[in-house]
PDB file with SEQRES, HELIX, SHEET and CRYST1 records, atoms N, CA, C and O in Angstrom:
SEQRES   1 A   79  UNK UNK UNK UNK UNK UNK UNK UNK UNK UNK UNK UNK UNK          
SEQRES   2 A   79  UNK UNK UNK UNK UNK UNK UNK UNK UNK UNK UNK UNK UNK          
SEQRES   3 A   79  UNK UNK UNK UNK UNK UNK UNK UNK UNK UNK UNK UNK UNK          
SEQRES   4 A   79  UNK UNK UNK UNK UNK UNK UNK UNK UNK UNK UNK UNK UNK          
SEQRES   5 A   79  UNK UNK UNK UNK UNK UNK UNK UNK UNK UNK UNK UNK UNK          
SEQRES   6 A   79  UNK UNK UNK UNK UNK UNK UNK UNK UNK UNK UNK UNK UNK          
SEQRES   7 A   79  UNK                                                          
HELIX    1 AA1 UNK A    3  UNK A   38  1                                  36    
HELIX    2 AA2 UNK A   42  UNK A   56  1                                  15    
HELIX    3 AA3 UNK A   68  UNK A   78  1                                  11    
CRYST1    1.000    1.000    1.000  90.00  90.00  90.00 P 1           1          
ATOM      1  N   UNK A   1     -56.482   0.868 -14.439  1.00  0.00           N  
ATOM      2  CA  UNK A   1     -55.165   0.709 -15.091  1.00  0.00           C  
ATOM      3  C   UNK A   1     -54.983  -0.734 -15.469  1.00  0.00           C  
ATOM      4  O   UNK A   1     -55.441  -1.629 -14.760  1.00  0.00           O  
ATOM      5  N   UNK A   2     -54.341  -0.962 -16.543  1.00  0.00           N  
ATOM      6  CA  UNK A   2     -54.187  -2.306 -17.003  1.00  0.00           C  
ATOM      7  C   UNK A   2     -52.752  -2.764 -16.447  1.00  0.00           C  
ATOM      8  O   UNK A   2     -52.065  -2.009 -15.758  1.00  0.00           O  
ATOM      9  N   UNK A   3     -52.386  -3.967 -16.775  1.00  0.00           N  
ATOM     10  CA  UNK A   3     -51.190  -4.611 -16.353  1.00  0.00           C  
ATOM     11  C   UNK A   3     -50.010  -3.876 -16.880  1.00  0.00           C  
ATOM     12  O   UNK A   3     -49.061  -3.637 -16.134  1.00  0.00           O  
ATOM     13  N   UNK A   4     -50.018  -3.510 -18.105  1.00  0.00           N  
ATOM     14  CA  UNK A   4     -48.922  -2.833 -18.712  1.00  0.00           C  
ATOM     15  C   UNK A   4     -48.586  -1.472 -18.075  1.00  0.00           C  
ATOM     16  O   UNK A   4     -47.421  -1.105 -17.925  1.00  0.00           O  
ATOM     17  N   UNK A   5     -49.578  -0.788 -17.730  1.00  0.00           N  
ATOM     18  CA  UNK A   5     -49.468   0.551 -17.005  1.00  0.00           C  
ATOM     19  C   UNK A   5     -48.796   0.257 -15.667  1.00  0.00           C  
ATOM     20  O   UNK A   5     -47.834   0.942 -15.318  1.00  0.00           O  
ATOM     21  N   UNK A   6     -49.254  -0.717 -14.916  1.00  0.00           N  
ATOM     22  CA  UNK A   6     -48.647  -1.048 -13.595  1.00  0.00           C  
ATOM     23  C   UNK A   6     -47.180  -1.413 -13.751  1.00  0.00           C  
ATOM     24  O   UNK A   6     -46.359  -1.032 -12.917  1.00  0.00           O  
ATOM     25  N   UNK A   7     -46.832  -2.159 -14.824  1.00  0.00           N  
ATOM     26  CA  UNK A   7     -45.429  -2.576 -14.964  1.00  0.00           C  
ATOM     27  C   UNK A   7     -44.617  -1.436 -15.279  1.00  0.00           C  
ATOM     28  O   UNK A   7     -43.516  -1.333 -14.739  1.00  0.00           O  
ATOM     29  N   UNK A   8     -45.041  -0.534 -16.118  1.00  0.00           N  
ATOM     30  CA  UNK A   8     -44.283   0.723 -16.425  1.00  0.00           C  
ATOM     31  C   UNK A   8     -44.188   1.553 -15.182  1.00  0.00           C  
ATOM     32  O   UNK A   8     -43.098   2.078 -14.954  1.00  0.00           O  
ATOM     33  N   UNK A   9     -45.149   1.740 -14.371  1.00  0.00           N  
ATOM     34  CA  UNK A   9     -45.068   2.479 -13.171  1.00  0.00           C  
ATOM     35  C   UNK A   9     -44.069   1.886 -12.264  1.00  0.00           C  
ATOM     36  O   UNK A   9     -43.239   2.586 -11.684  1.00  0.00           O  
ATOM     37  N   UNK A  10     -44.140   0.558 -12.128  1.00  0.00           N  
ATOM     38  CA  UNK A  10     -43.249  -0.122 -11.204  1.00  0.00           C  
ATOM     39  C   UNK A  10     -41.784   0.056 -11.669  1.00  0.00           C  
ATOM     40  O   UNK A  10     -40.905   0.338 -10.855  1.00  0.00           O  
ATOM     41  N   UNK A  11     -41.537  -0.109 -12.954  1.00  0.00           N  
ATOM     42  CA  UNK A  11     -40.167   0.126 -13.548  1.00  0.00           C  
ATOM     43  C   UNK A  11     -39.697   1.521 -13.275  1.00  0.00           C  
ATOM     44  O   UNK A  11     -38.529   1.713 -12.936  1.00  0.00           O  
ATOM     45  N   UNK A  12     -40.551   2.501 -13.407  1.00  0.00           N  
ATOM     46  CA  UNK A  12     -40.180   3.883 -13.174  1.00  0.00           C  
ATOM     47  C   UNK A  12     -39.839   4.063 -11.722  1.00  0.00           C  
ATOM     48  O   UNK A  12     -38.908   4.820 -11.447  1.00  0.00           O  
ATOM     49  N   UNK A  13     -40.468   3.472 -10.803  1.00  0.00           N  
ATOM     50  CA  UNK A  13     -40.201   3.602  -9.372  1.00  0.00           C  
ATOM     51  C   UNK A  13     -38.881   2.947  -9.096  1.00  0.00           C  
ATOM     52  O   UNK A  13     -38.076   3.501  -8.348  1.00  0.00           O  
ATOM     53  N   UNK A  14     -38.613   1.764  -9.677  1.00  0.00           N  
ATOM     54  CA  UNK A  14     -37.444   1.053  -9.441  1.00  0.00           C  
ATOM     55  C   UNK A  14     -36.156   1.855 -10.004  1.00  0.00           C  
ATOM     56  O   UNK A  14     -35.097   1.900  -9.377  1.00  0.00           O  
ATOM     57  N   UNK A  15     -36.346   2.439 -11.166  1.00  0.00           N  
ATOM     58  CA  UNK A  15     -35.216   3.277 -11.711  1.00  0.00           C  
ATOM     59  C   UNK A  15     -35.014   4.533 -10.884  1.00  0.00           C  
ATOM     60  O   UNK A  15     -33.874   4.931 -10.645  1.00  0.00           O  
ATOM     61  N   UNK A  16     -36.002   5.117 -10.479  1.00  0.00           N  
ATOM     62  CA  UNK A  16     -35.946   6.298  -9.521  1.00  0.00           C  
ATOM     63  C   UNK A  16     -35.169   5.962  -8.263  1.00  0.00           C  
ATOM     64  O   UNK A  16     -34.206   6.615  -7.860  1.00  0.00           O  
ATOM     65  N   UNK A  17     -35.686   4.856  -7.664  1.00  0.00           N  
ATOM     66  CA  UNK A  17     -35.046   4.460  -6.377  1.00  0.00           C  
ATOM     67  C   UNK A  17     -33.564   4.059  -6.621  1.00  0.00           C  
ATOM     68  O   UNK A  17     -32.745   4.424  -5.778  1.00  0.00           O  
ATOM     69  N   UNK A  18     -33.163   3.376  -7.645  1.00  0.00           N  
ATOM     70  CA  UNK A  18     -31.851   3.152  -7.925  1.00  0.00           C  
ATOM     71  C   UNK A  18     -30.971   4.398  -8.195  1.00  0.00           C  
ATOM     72  O   UNK A  18     -29.793   4.448  -7.839  1.00  0.00           O  
ATOM     73  N   UNK A  19     -31.590   5.372  -8.825  1.00  0.00           N  
ATOM     74  CA  UNK A  19     -30.873   6.573  -9.000  1.00  0.00           C  
ATOM     75  C   UNK A  19     -30.616   7.362  -7.782  1.00  0.00           C  
ATOM     76  O   UNK A  19     -29.551   7.957  -7.614  1.00  0.00           O  
ATOM     77  N   UNK A  20     -31.601   7.373  -6.915  1.00  0.00           N  
ATOM     78  CA  UNK A  20     -31.383   7.960  -5.580  1.00  0.00           C  
ATOM     79  C   UNK A  20     -30.357   7.231  -4.731  1.00  0.00           C  
ATOM     80  O   UNK A  20     -29.565   7.871  -4.040  1.00  0.00           O  
ATOM     81  N   UNK A  21     -30.356   6.000  -4.767  1.00  0.00           N  
ATOM     82  CA  UNK A  21     -29.370   5.166  -4.066  1.00  0.00           C  
ATOM     83  C   UNK A  21     -27.990   5.398  -4.604  1.00  0.00           C  
ATOM     84  O   UNK A  21     -27.022   5.408  -3.843  1.00  0.00           O  
ATOM     85  N   UNK A  22     -27.872   5.591  -5.939  1.00  0.00           N  
ATOM     86  CA  UNK A  22     -26.557   5.825  -6.526  1.00  0.00           C  
ATOM     87  C   UNK A  22     -25.958   7.126  -6.069  1.00  0.00           C  
ATOM     88  O   UNK A  22     -24.766   7.245  -5.788  1.00  0.00           O  
ATOM     89  N   UNK A  23     -26.878   8.136  -6.006  1.00  0.00           N  
ATOM     90  CA  UNK A  23     -26.459   9.501  -5.536  1.00  0.00           C  
ATOM     91  C   UNK A  23     -26.062   9.405  -4.109  1.00  0.00           C  
ATOM     92  O   UNK A  23     -25.033   9.973  -3.741  1.00  0.00           O  
ATOM     93  N   UNK A  24     -26.768   8.756  -3.305  1.00  0.00           N  
ATOM     94  CA  UNK A  24     -26.385   8.614  -1.879  1.00  0.00           C  
ATOM     95  C   UNK A  24     -25.081   7.844  -1.739  1.00  0.00           C  
ATOM     96  O   UNK A  24     -24.252   8.189  -0.897  1.00  0.00           O  
ATOM     97  N   UNK A  25     -24.889   6.844  -2.519  1.00  0.00           N  
ATOM     98  CA  UNK A  25     -23.638   6.080  -2.422  1.00  0.00           C  
ATOM     99  C   UNK A  25     -22.403   7.003  -2.826  1.00  0.00           C  
ATOM    100  O   UNK A  25     -21.346   6.905  -2.202  1.00  0.00           O  
ATOM    101  N   UNK A  26     -22.545   7.844  -3.814  1.00  0.00           N  
ATOM    102  CA  UNK A  26     -21.475   8.759  -4.206  1.00  0.00           C  
ATOM    103  C   UNK A  26     -21.226   9.694  -3.034  1.00  0.00           C  
ATOM    104  O   UNK A  26     -20.071   9.912  -2.668  1.00  0.00           O  
ATOM    105  N   UNK A  27     -22.245  10.242  -2.449  1.00  0.00           N  
ATOM    106  CA  UNK A  27     -22.084  11.082  -1.295  1.00  0.00           C  
ATOM    107  C   UNK A  27     -21.379  10.479  -0.157  1.00  0.00           C  
ATOM    108  O   UNK A  27     -20.502  11.106   0.437  1.00  0.00           O  
ATOM    109  N   UNK A  28     -21.756   9.183   0.201  1.00  0.00           N  
ATOM    110  CA  UNK A  28     -21.096   8.479   1.262  1.00  0.00           C  
ATOM    111  C   UNK A  28     -19.633   8.227   0.965  1.00  0.00           C  
ATOM    112  O   UNK A  28     -18.822   8.313   1.888  1.00  0.00           O  
ATOM    113  N   UNK A  29     -19.237   7.919  -0.274  1.00  0.00           N  
ATOM    114  CA  UNK A  29     -17.896   7.699  -0.685  1.00  0.00           C  
ATOM    115  C   UNK A  29     -17.090   8.968  -0.667  1.00  0.00           C  
ATOM    116  O   UNK A  29     -15.899   8.925  -0.358  1.00  0.00           O  
ATOM    117  N   UNK A  30     -17.693  10.109  -0.987  1.00  0.00           N  
ATOM    118  CA  UNK A  30     -17.015  11.326  -0.778  1.00  0.00           C  
ATOM    119  C   UNK A  30     -16.773  11.752   0.610  1.00  0.00           C  
ATOM    120  O   UNK A  30     -15.738  12.326   0.948  1.00  0.00           O  
ATOM    121  N   UNK A  31     -17.762  11.458   1.430  1.00  0.00           N  
ATOM    122  CA  UNK A  31     -17.629  11.683   2.953  1.00  0.00           C  
ATOM    123  C   UNK A  31     -16.456  10.825   3.495  1.00  0.00           C  
ATOM    124  O   UNK A  31     -15.644  11.271   4.305  1.00  0.00           O  
ATOM    125  N   UNK A  32     -16.421   9.568   2.998  1.00  0.00           N  
ATOM    126  CA  UNK A  32     -15.287   8.729   3.419  1.00  0.00           C  
ATOM    127  C   UNK A  32     -13.948   9.266   2.992  1.00  0.00           C  
ATOM    128  O   UNK A  32     -12.989   9.224   3.762  1.00  0.00           O  
ATOM    129  N   UNK A  33     -13.864   9.757   1.809  1.00  0.00           N  
ATOM    130  CA  UNK A  33     -12.565  10.393   1.349  1.00  0.00           C  
ATOM    131  C   UNK A  33     -12.220  11.536   2.225  1.00  0.00           C  
ATOM    132  O   UNK A  33     -11.077  11.656   2.667  1.00  0.00           O  
ATOM    133  N   UNK A  34     -13.237  12.446   2.515  1.00  0.00           N  
ATOM    134  CA  UNK A  34     -12.970  13.554   3.360  1.00  0.00           C  
ATOM    135  C   UNK A  34     -12.501  13.187   4.755  1.00  0.00           C  
ATOM    136  O   UNK A  34     -11.632  13.841   5.332  1.00  0.00           O  
ATOM    137  N   UNK A  35     -13.098  12.120   5.288  1.00  0.00           N  
ATOM    138  CA  UNK A  35     -12.703  11.601   6.607  1.00  0.00           C  
ATOM    139  C   UNK A  35     -11.240  11.076   6.539  1.00  0.00           C  
ATOM    140  O   UNK A  35     -10.491  11.246   7.501  1.00  0.00           O  
ATOM    141  N   UNK A  36     -10.853  10.481   5.484  1.00  0.00           N  
ATOM    142  CA  UNK A  36      -9.498   9.942   5.409  1.00  0.00           C  
ATOM    143  C   UNK A  36      -8.511  11.053   5.353  1.00  0.00           C  
ATOM    144  O   UNK A  36      -7.448  10.948   5.965  1.00  0.00           O  
ATOM    145  N   UNK A  37      -8.813  12.164   4.620  1.00  0.00           N  
ATOM    146  CA  UNK A  37      -7.878  13.207   4.390  1.00  0.00           C  
ATOM    147  C   UNK A  37      -7.877  14.254   5.482  1.00  0.00           C  
ATOM    148  O   UNK A  37      -6.960  15.072   5.547  1.00  0.00           O  
ATOM    149  N   UNK A  38      -8.853  14.249   6.314  1.00  0.00           N  
ATOM    150  CA  UNK A  38      -8.980  15.415   7.263  1.00  0.00           C  
ATOM    151  C   UNK A  38      -8.158  15.228   8.557  1.00  0.00           C  
ATOM    152  O   UNK A  38      -7.966  16.194   9.295  1.00  0.00           O  
ATOM    153  N   UNK A  39      -7.680  14.031   8.838  1.00  0.00           N  
ATOM    154  CA  UNK A  39      -6.886  13.766  10.000  1.00  0.00           C  
ATOM    155  C   UNK A  39      -7.818  13.690  11.231  1.00  0.00           C  
ATOM    156  O   UNK A  39      -7.511  14.140  12.335  1.00  0.00           O  
ATOM    157  N   UNK A  40      -8.984  13.080  10.937  1.00  0.00           N  
ATOM    158  CA  UNK A  40     -10.054  13.006  12.041  1.00  0.00           C  
ATOM    159  C   UNK A  40      -9.648  11.749  12.823  1.00  0.00           C  
ATOM    160  O   UNK A  40      -9.217  10.765  12.222  1.00  0.00           O  
ATOM    161  N   UNK A  41      -9.784  11.773  14.190  1.00  0.00           N  
ATOM    162  CA  UNK A  41      -9.443  10.575  15.031  1.00  0.00           C  
ATOM    163  C   UNK A  41     -10.324   9.349  14.650  1.00  0.00           C  
ATOM    164  O   UNK A  41     -11.434   9.485  14.135  1.00  0.00           O  
ATOM    165  N   UNK A  42      -9.780   8.183  14.925  1.00  0.00           N  
ATOM    166  CA  UNK A  42     -10.432   6.961  14.532  1.00  0.00           C  
ATOM    167  C   UNK A  42     -11.762   6.852  15.251  1.00  0.00           C  
ATOM    168  O   UNK A  42     -12.702   6.342  14.642  1.00  0.00           O  
ATOM    169  N   UNK A  43     -11.919   7.270  16.449  1.00  0.00           N  
ATOM    170  CA  UNK A  43     -13.188   7.132  17.198  1.00  0.00           C  
ATOM    171  C   UNK A  43     -14.275   7.897  16.422  1.00  0.00           C  
ATOM    172  O   UNK A  43     -15.374   7.362  16.280  1.00  0.00           O  
ATOM    173  N   UNK A  44     -14.041   9.080  15.928  1.00  0.00           N  
ATOM    174  CA  UNK A  44     -15.009   9.871  15.212  1.00  0.00           C  
ATOM    175  C   UNK A  44     -15.428   9.137  13.880  1.00  0.00           C  
ATOM    176  O   UNK A  44     -16.595   9.072  13.495  1.00  0.00           O  
ATOM    177  N   UNK A  45     -14.397   8.618  13.249  1.00  0.00           N  
ATOM    178  CA  UNK A  45     -14.686   7.958  12.028  1.00  0.00           C  
ATOM    179  C   UNK A  45     -15.512   6.685  12.223  1.00  0.00           C  
ATOM    180  O   UNK A  45     -16.393   6.401  11.412  1.00  0.00           O  
ATOM    181  N   UNK A  46     -15.257   5.947  13.236  1.00  0.00           N  
ATOM    182  CA  UNK A  46     -16.020   4.818  13.571  1.00  0.00           C  
ATOM    183  C   UNK A  46     -17.447   5.179  13.900  1.00  0.00           C  
ATOM    184  O   UNK A  46     -18.370   4.451  13.532  1.00  0.00           O  
ATOM    185  N   UNK A  47     -17.651   6.311  14.599  1.00  0.00           N  
ATOM    186  CA  UNK A  47     -19.040   6.811  15.004  1.00  0.00           C  
ATOM    187  C   UNK A  47     -19.797   7.177  13.792  1.00  0.00           C  
ATOM    188  O   UNK A  47     -20.995   6.906  13.708  1.00  0.00           O  
ATOM    189  N   UNK A  48     -19.129   7.806  12.807  1.00  0.00           N  
ATOM    190  CA  UNK A  48     -19.705   8.145  11.489  1.00  0.00           C  
ATOM    191  C   UNK A  48     -20.249   6.903  10.829  1.00  0.00           C  
ATOM    192  O   UNK A  48     -21.422   6.801  10.471  1.00  0.00           O  
ATOM    193  N   UNK A  49     -19.341   5.970  10.689  1.00  0.00           N  
ATOM    194  CA  UNK A  49     -19.796   4.738   9.903  1.00  0.00           C  
ATOM    195  C   UNK A  49     -20.839   3.931  10.685  1.00  0.00           C  
ATOM    196  O   UNK A  49     -21.686   3.276  10.076  1.00  0.00           O  
ATOM    197  N   UNK A  50     -20.793   3.965  12.011  1.00  0.00           N  
ATOM    198  CA  UNK A  50     -21.839   3.273  12.799  1.00  0.00           C  
ATOM    199  C   UNK A  50     -23.165   3.935  12.537  1.00  0.00           C  
ATOM    200  O   UNK A  50     -24.187   3.259  12.423  1.00  0.00           O  
ATOM    201  N   UNK A  51     -23.166   5.269  12.438  1.00  0.00           N  
ATOM    202  CA  UNK A  51     -24.446   6.031  12.254  1.00  0.00           C  
ATOM    203  C   UNK A  51     -24.964   5.709  10.835  1.00  0.00           C  
ATOM    204  O   UNK A  51     -26.165   5.500  10.661  1.00  0.00           O  
ATOM    205  N   UNK A  52     -24.108   5.666   9.854  1.00  0.00           N  
ATOM    206  CA  UNK A  52     -24.582   5.251   8.431  1.00  0.00           C  
ATOM    207  C   UNK A  52     -25.187   3.853   8.433  1.00  0.00           C  
ATOM    208  O   UNK A  52     -26.251   3.609   7.865  1.00  0.00           O  
ATOM    209  N   UNK A  53     -24.460   2.932   9.100  1.00  0.00           N  
ATOM    210  CA  UNK A  53     -24.919   1.560   9.109  1.00  0.00           C  
ATOM    211  C   UNK A  53     -26.225   1.385   9.860  1.00  0.00           C  
ATOM    212  O   UNK A  53     -27.091   0.614   9.447  1.00  0.00           O  
ATOM    213  N   UNK A  54     -26.367   2.121  10.990  1.00  0.00           N  
ATOM    214  CA  UNK A  54     -27.503   2.071  11.796  1.00  0.00           C  
ATOM    215  C   UNK A  54     -28.744   2.659  11.024  1.00  0.00           C  
ATOM    216  O   UNK A  54     -29.858   2.141  11.105  1.00  0.00           O  
ATOM    217  N   UNK A  55     -28.488   3.722  10.307  1.00  0.00           N  
ATOM    218  CA  UNK A  55     -29.580   4.363   9.556  1.00  0.00           C  
ATOM    219  C   UNK A  55     -30.053   3.432   8.447  1.00  0.00           C  
ATOM    220  O   UNK A  55     -31.253   3.408   8.171  1.00  0.00           O  
ATOM    221  N   UNK A  56     -29.213   2.693   7.818  1.00  0.00           N  
ATOM    222  CA  UNK A  56     -29.596   1.752   6.720  1.00  0.00           C  
ATOM    223  C   UNK A  56     -30.085   0.423   7.244  1.00  0.00           C  
ATOM    224  O   UNK A  56     -30.711  -0.331   6.499  1.00  0.00           O  
ATOM    225  N   UNK A  57     -29.830   0.120   8.457  1.00  0.00           N  
ATOM    226  CA  UNK A  57     -30.154  -1.189   9.075  1.00  0.00           C  
ATOM    227  C   UNK A  57     -31.688  -1.291   9.215  1.00  0.00           C  
ATOM    228  O   UNK A  57     -32.380  -0.324   9.531  1.00  0.00           O  
ATOM    229  N   UNK A  58     -32.180  -2.533   8.957  1.00  0.00           N  
ATOM    230  CA  UNK A  58     -33.670  -2.701   9.206  1.00  0.00           C  
ATOM    231  C   UNK A  58     -34.012  -2.823  10.656  1.00  0.00           C  
ATOM    232  O   UNK A  58     -35.188  -2.717  11.007  1.00  0.00           O  
ATOM    233  N   UNK A  59     -32.990  -3.054  11.579  1.00  0.00           N  
ATOM    234  CA  UNK A  59     -33.261  -3.206  12.937  1.00  0.00           C  
ATOM    235  C   UNK A  59     -33.194  -1.773  13.635  1.00  0.00           C  
ATOM    236  O   UNK A  59     -32.220  -1.040  13.466  1.00  0.00           O  
ATOM    237  N   UNK A  60     -34.211  -1.437  14.377  1.00  0.00           N  
ATOM    238  CA  UNK A  60     -34.304  -0.063  14.938  1.00  0.00           C  
ATOM    239  C   UNK A  60     -34.789  -0.224  16.376  1.00  0.00           C  
ATOM    240  O   UNK A  60     -35.431  -1.206  16.746  1.00  0.00           O  
ATOM    241  N   UNK A  61     -34.436   0.825  17.187  1.00  0.00           N  
ATOM    242  CA  UNK A  61     -34.978   0.891  18.520  1.00  0.00           C  
ATOM    243  C   UNK A  61     -36.446   1.240  18.625  1.00  0.00           C  
ATOM    244  O   UNK A  61     -37.175   0.824  19.526  1.00  0.00           O  
ATOM    245  N   UNK A  62     -36.826   2.034  17.639  1.00  0.00           N  
ATOM    246  CA  UNK A  62     -38.326   2.478  17.447  1.00  0.00           C  
ATOM    247  C   UNK A  62     -38.716   1.972  16.146  1.00  0.00           C  
ATOM    248  O   UNK A  62     -37.879   1.837  15.253  1.00  0.00           O  
ATOM    249  N   UNK A  63     -40.033   1.662  15.975  1.00  0.00           N  
ATOM    250  CA  UNK A  63     -40.538   1.221  14.658  1.00  0.00           C  
ATOM    251  C   UNK A  63     -40.219   2.221  13.545  1.00  0.00           C  
ATOM    252  O   UNK A  63     -40.053   3.409  13.821  1.00  0.00           O  
ATOM    253  N   UNK A  64     -40.132   1.771  12.313  1.00  0.00           N  
ATOM    254  CA  UNK A  64     -39.772   2.479  11.184  1.00  0.00           C  
ATOM    255  C   UNK A  64     -40.558   3.859  10.848  1.00  0.00           C  
ATOM    256  O   UNK A  64     -39.984   4.835  10.363  1.00  0.00           O  
ATOM    257  N   UNK A  65     -41.864   3.826  11.146  1.00  0.00           N  
ATOM    258  CA  UNK A  65     -42.555   5.172  10.850  1.00  0.00           C  
ATOM    259  C   UNK A  65     -42.054   6.302  11.726  1.00  0.00           C  
ATOM    260  O   UNK A  65     -42.260   7.470  11.394  1.00  0.00           O  
ATOM    261  N   UNK A  66     -41.371   5.976  12.886  1.00  0.00           N  
ATOM    262  CA  UNK A  66     -40.870   6.978  13.793  1.00  0.00           C  
ATOM    263  C   UNK A  66     -39.277   6.969  13.581  1.00  0.00           C  
ATOM    264  O   UNK A  66     -38.591   6.021  13.964  1.00  0.00           O  
ATOM    265  N   UNK A  67     -38.805   7.968  13.014  1.00  0.00           N  
ATOM    266  CA  UNK A  67     -37.368   8.069  12.624  1.00  0.00           C  
ATOM    267  C   UNK A  67     -36.557   8.826  13.696  1.00  0.00           C  
ATOM    268  O   UNK A  67     -35.436   9.253  13.420  1.00  0.00           O  
ATOM    269  N   UNK A  68     -37.097   8.996  14.894  1.00  0.00           N  
ATOM    270  CA  UNK A  68     -36.392   9.792  15.939  1.00  0.00           C  
ATOM    271  C   UNK A  68     -35.109   9.099  16.376  1.00  0.00           C  
ATOM    272  O   UNK A  68     -34.132   9.788  16.670  1.00  0.00           O  
ATOM    273  N   UNK A  69     -35.067   7.860  16.428  1.00  0.00           N  
ATOM    274  CA  UNK A  69     -33.793   7.105  16.807  1.00  0.00           C  
ATOM    275  C   UNK A  69     -32.685   7.252  15.698  1.00  0.00           C  
ATOM    276  O   UNK A  69     -31.500   7.427  15.985  1.00  0.00           O  
ATOM    277  N   UNK A  70     -33.155   7.170  14.429  1.00  0.00           N  
ATOM    278  CA  UNK A  70     -32.217   7.319  13.342  1.00  0.00           C  
ATOM    279  C   UNK A  70     -31.665   8.804  13.333  1.00  0.00           C  
ATOM    280  O   UNK A  70     -30.461   9.019  13.198  1.00  0.00           O  
ATOM    281  N   UNK A  71     -32.532   9.751  13.471  1.00  0.00           N  
ATOM    282  CA  UNK A  71     -32.156  11.134  13.500  1.00  0.00           C  
ATOM    283  C   UNK A  71     -31.320  11.393  14.703  1.00  0.00           C  
ATOM    284  O   UNK A  71     -30.352  12.145  14.591  1.00  0.00           O  
ATOM    285  N   UNK A  72     -31.598  10.856  15.810  1.00  0.00           N  
ATOM    286  CA  UNK A  72     -30.732  11.124  17.002  1.00  0.00           C  
ATOM    287  C   UNK A  72     -29.362  10.452  16.818  1.00  0.00           C  
ATOM    288  O   UNK A  72     -28.361  11.025  17.249  1.00  0.00           O  
ATOM    289  N   UNK A  73     -29.273   9.312  16.226  1.00  0.00           N  
ATOM    290  CA  UNK A  73     -27.885   8.627  15.984  1.00  0.00           C  
ATOM    291  C   UNK A  73     -27.094   9.513  15.033  1.00  0.00           C  
ATOM    292  O   UNK A  73     -25.910   9.768  15.256  1.00  0.00           O  
ATOM    293  N   UNK A  74     -27.720   9.967  14.011  1.00  0.00           N  
ATOM    294  CA  UNK A  74     -27.052  10.777  12.953  1.00  0.00           C  
ATOM    295  C   UNK A  74     -26.519  12.086  13.654  1.00  0.00           C  
ATOM    296  O   UNK A  74     -25.345  12.426  13.512  1.00  0.00           O  
ATOM    297  N   UNK A  75     -27.376  12.784  14.384  1.00  0.00           N  
ATOM    298  CA  UNK A  75     -27.019  13.999  15.072  1.00  0.00           C  
ATOM    299  C   UNK A  75     -25.851  13.776  16.032  1.00  0.00           C  
ATOM    300  O   UNK A  75     -24.968  14.630  16.102  1.00  0.00           O  
ATOM    301  N   UNK A  76     -25.808  12.705  16.748  1.00  0.00           N  
ATOM    302  CA  UNK A  76     -24.784  12.343  17.665  1.00  0.00           C  
ATOM    303  C   UNK A  76     -23.415  12.140  16.835  1.00  0.00           C  
ATOM    304  O   UNK A  76     -22.358  12.605  17.259  1.00  0.00           O  
ATOM    305  N   UNK A  77     -23.497  11.425  15.640  1.00  0.00           N  
ATOM    306  CA  UNK A  77     -22.351  11.236  14.930  1.00  0.00           C  
ATOM    307  C   UNK A  77     -21.826  12.555  14.268  1.00  0.00           C  
ATOM    308  O   UNK A  77     -20.617  12.715  14.105  1.00  0.00           O  
ATOM    309  N   UNK A  78     -22.709  13.464  13.899  1.00  0.00           N  
ATOM    310  CA  UNK A  78     -22.318  14.683  13.262  1.00  0.00           C  
ATOM    311  C   UNK A  78     -21.715  15.753  14.319  1.00  0.00           C  
ATOM    312  O   UNK A  78     -20.956  16.654  13.962  1.00  0.00           O  
ATOM    313  N   UNK A  79     -22.117  15.567  15.605  1.00  0.00           N  
ATOM    314  CA  UNK A  79     -21.636  16.352  16.675  1.00  0.00           C  
ATOM    315  C   UNK A  79     -20.168  16.059  16.877  1.00  0.00           C  
ATOM    316  O   UNK A  79     -19.539  16.636  17.764  1.00  0.00           O  
TER     317      UNK A  79                                                      
END                                                                             
C-alpha cells in the first residue's frame, strides 16, 4: 500500500470513530434528560455519572485489555 492509501484508510477510521462518539454522546445526553425527568434520587444520578466518567477515564483498576472493572462499575450503576 502506498502513502495515499494509508491516508485514506486513516481518514476513514477517524471519521468512523467520530461518528460512533457522536452517537454515544447523543445517547448519554438522552440518558441525562431521562434522569432529570424521572425523579431519581441524587445518589443514583451521581452513581450513573461516576460510572460514565470511570468508563471513559484512562485510569483503571485493571489494565485496559481486561474490561472487568469497567463492566462491574457499569453494572453497579445500572442496579
